[in-house]
C-alpha positions in Angstrom: -57.9 97.3 -81.5 -58.8 100.8 -80.6 -56.0 101.1 -78.2 -53.6 100.1 -80.8 -54.2 102.7 -83.3 -53.4 105.5 -80.9 -50.1 104.2 -80.3 -49.5 103.2 -83.7 -50.1 106.7 -84.8 -48.0 108.2 -81.8 -45.2 105.6 -83.2 -45.8 107.1 -86.8 -45.5 110.9 -85.6 -42.2 109.9 -83.5 -40.8 108.6 -86.7 -41.8 111.1 -88.8 -40.2 113.8 -86.3 -37.2 112.0 -86.0 -36.8 111.9 -90.0 -37.3 115.4 -90.0 -34.8 116.3 -87.2 -32.2 114.0 -89.0 -32.9 115.5 -92.4 -32.0 119.1 -90.9 -29.1 118.0 -89.4 -27.8 116.1 -92.7 -28.5 119.0 -94.8 -26.8 121.5 -92.1 -23.5 119.3 -92.2 -23.5 119.1 -96.0 -23.9 122.6 -95.9 -20.9 123.4 -93.8 -19.0 120.8 -95.8 -19.8 123.0 -99.1 -18.8 126.1 -97.2 -15.3 124.4 -96.2 -14.4 123.4 -99.5 -15.4 126.8 -100.9 -13.1 128.3 -98.4 -10.3 125.9 -99.2 -10.6 126.8 -102.9 -10.8 130.4 -102.2 -7.6 130.3 -100.1 -5.7 128.2 -102.7 -6.7 130.6 -105.4 -5.9 133.7 -103.4 -2.3 132.0 -102.8 -1.2 132.0 -106.4 -0.2 135.7 -105.8 2.3 134.9 -103.1 3.8 132.0 -105.7 4.4 135.2 -108.1 5.8 137.0 -105.2 8.3 134.1 -104.8 9.1 133.6 -108.3 9.9 137.7 -108.5 12.4 137.0 -105.7 14.4 134.1 -107.2 14.6 135.9 -110.5 15.9 139.0 -108.5 18.4 136.5 -107.0 19.2 135.3 -110.1 20.3 138.7 -111.4 22.5 139.2 -108.3 24.3 136.2 -109.1 25.0 137.5 -112.9 26.6 140.4 -111.1 29.0 138.2 -109.3 27.9 138.9 -106.0 26.6 135.5 -105.3 28.0 132.9 -107.1 27.9 128.9 -106.4 29.1 127.0 -109.1 27.4 123.4 -109.1 29.1 120.0 -111.0 27.3 117.3 -112.2 28.5 113.8 -113.5 26.5 111.2 -115.2 25.9 110.0 -118.8 23.4 111.4 -121.1 23.0 111.5 -125.1 21.6 114.7 -126.4 20.9 115.8 -129.9 22.3 119.5 -130.5 23.3 121.6 -133.4 25.9 124.6 -133.9 24.6 127.7 -132.2 27.6 130.1 -132.5 31.2 129.7 -133.9 33.9 128.6 -131.2 35.1 131.0 -128.5 38.1 130.1 -126.7 38.3 126.7 -128.0 34.6 126.2 -126.8 31.7 125.7 -128.6 28.2 127.0 -128.3 25.2 124.4 -129.1 21.6 124.5 -129.1 19.9 121.6 -127.4 16.8 119.8 -129.0 13.8 120.6 -126.9 13.1 116.7 -126.2 16.7 116.2 -124.6 16.7 119.3 -122.2 15.2 117.4 -119.6 18.1 114.6 -119.9 20.6 117.1 -118.5 20.2 118.8 -114.8 18.1 121.9 -115.6 15.7 124.2 -114.1 12.1 124.5 -114.8 12.3 127.7 -116.7 15.2 126.1 -119.0 12.9 123.3 -119.7 10.6 125.8 -121.2 13.1 127.5 -123.1 12.8 126.4 -126.7 16.7 128.1 -127.6 18.6 126.2 -124.8 22.1 126.7 -125.4 25.3 125.0 -123.7 29.0 125.5 -124.1 30.8 122.2 -125.1 34.3 122.8 -123.2 36.0 119.8 -124.7 35.0 118.9 -128.5 36.9 116.9 -130.5 38.0 117.2 -134.1 35.3 115.1 -135.0 32.6 116.4 -133.0 33.6 120.1 -134.4 33.2 118.8 -138.0 29.9 117.1 -137.3 28.6 119.9 -135.6 29.8 122.4 -138.3 27.3 120.8 -140.6 24.5 120.3 -138.3 21.3 122.4 -138.2 17.7 122.0 -136.8 16.8 119.6 -139.0 19.9 117.6 -138.9 21.1 117.3 -135.3 24.3 115.5 -133.9 24.1 113.1 -131.2 26.7 113.8 -128.4 27.0 111.9 -125.4 28.0 113.9 -122.6 29.4 113.4 -119.0 29.8 116.5 -117.4 27.7 119.4 -116.7 28.5 122.5 -114.8 26.5 125.7 -114.0 28.3 128.4 -113.1 27.5 132.4 -113.3 27.6 132.2 -116.8 24.3 132.4 -118.7 25.0 129.2 -120.5 25.6 126.0 -118.6 28.9 124.0 -119.5 28.9 120.5 -120.9 31.9 118.1 -121.4 32.5 114.7 -123.2 34.7 113.6 -120.5 33.7 113.4 -116.6 33.1 116.4 -114.8 35.8 115.9 -112.0 38.5 115.7 -114.8 37.5 118.6 -116.9 35.8 121.3 -114.3 38.0 122.2 -111.8 36.5 122.2 -108.3 37.5 124.8 -105.8 
């Protein structure tokens, strides 16, 4: 029995040393993982100023479009029902209307336009009934409009139509 006691003691020491070394390696691995996560988070936070610079570039490009240097009109077809009310009087047979905020996302718009509470579109081909309804409309009493065409040009406000875009907006 006395021979077993030192061998059991030796086995116990070996197990204790193995657990100690395993714990040290395990903790150092977690420490490296925390350092990597911190570095990733730091890189993501420092990258936010780059996004701001990109947005500034986009704004500068949009200003160039307004000057007429770069202009690529885009036409969209599809049917959507929006609620709108009169924004301005008719100009050249076209009517400016303000679109209800919840309905802006029903049209092909940009993220900036989705945040705009005063989103205005120009109706190119309003009917007489539509004109009368819009004359009596307000923000509290909007008119439901079914649009089928949407055009983005170099103008500030996009154009919408109640007819298909291919019929109303001449391409080319």
